[in-house]
C-alpha positions in Angstrom: 83.5 107.8 -57.7 84.3 104.7 -59.7 82.0 101.7 -59.7 83.3 98.1 -60.0 80.4 96.6 -62.0 79.9 92.9 -61.7 77.6 90.3 -63.3 76.9 87.0 -61.7 77.0 83.6 -63.4 78.3 84.8 -66.8 81.2 86.6 -68.5 81.3 89.6 -70.8 83.7 91.6 -73.0 84.1 95.3 -72.9 83.7 96.5 -76.5 83.7 100.3 -75.9 84.1 103.0 -73.4 82.7 106.5 -73.8 83.8 109.5 -71.7 83.4 113.2 -72.4 82.1 112.3 -75.9 85.3 110.3 -76.8 84.9 106.7 -77.8 87.7 104.3 -76.9 87.9 100.7 -78.0 89.8 98.2 -75.8 93.4 97.2 -76.9 92.2 93.6 -76.8 89.0 91.6 -75.9 89.1 89.5 -72.8 86.3 87.7 -70.9 85.6 89.3 -67.5 83.0 89.3 -64.8 83.8 92.7 -63.3 84.8 96.0 -64.9 85.6 99.4 -63.4 83.2 102.1 -64.6 84.7 105.6 -64.0 82.6 108.6 -63.1 80.8 110.0 -66.2 81.8 107.0 -68.2 79.6 104.6 -70.3 80.9 101.1 -70.8 79.4 98.9 -73.5 79.5 95.1 -73.0 78.8 92.0 -74.9 77.5 89.3 -72.5 77.7 85.6 -73.1 74.6 83.8 -71.9 74.7 80.0 -72.3 72.2 79.0 -69.7 68.7 80.3 -69.0 68.0 81.9 -65.6 68.3 85.0 -63.5 71.6 86.9 -63.4 72.2 89.6 -60.8 74.3 92.6 -61.7 75.5 95.2 -59.2 78.2 97.6 -58.1 80.7 95.9 -55.8 80.7 98.8 -53.4 78.3 97.6 -50.7 76.8 101.0 -49.9 76.1 101.5 -53.6 74.4 98.1 -53.9 72.2 98.9 -50.9 71.2 102.2 -52.5 69.9 100.5 -55.7 72.9 99.9 -58.0 71.8 96.4 -58.7 69.3 94.5 -60.7 68.4 91.2 -62.4 68.6 90.1 -66.0 66.3 87.2 -66.8 67.8 85.0 -69.6 65.3 82.9 -71.4 66.0 79.9 -73.6 
């Protein structure tokens, strides 16, 4: 199942996707706050953090979030 991955309070760029050992670069860079992560895929991000504080990240499928697909990144100045 795919996972719509979301980060609160910031934006990121997808710089690489890896699936079945194949690396794919995006056609262009764009700032996002949500990205689809397919089954068996790794997505590498660059995240812009301009303010200190806690940032929650999670799967946007509620059942997945409730099962632990969420966490906090603590950004320090």
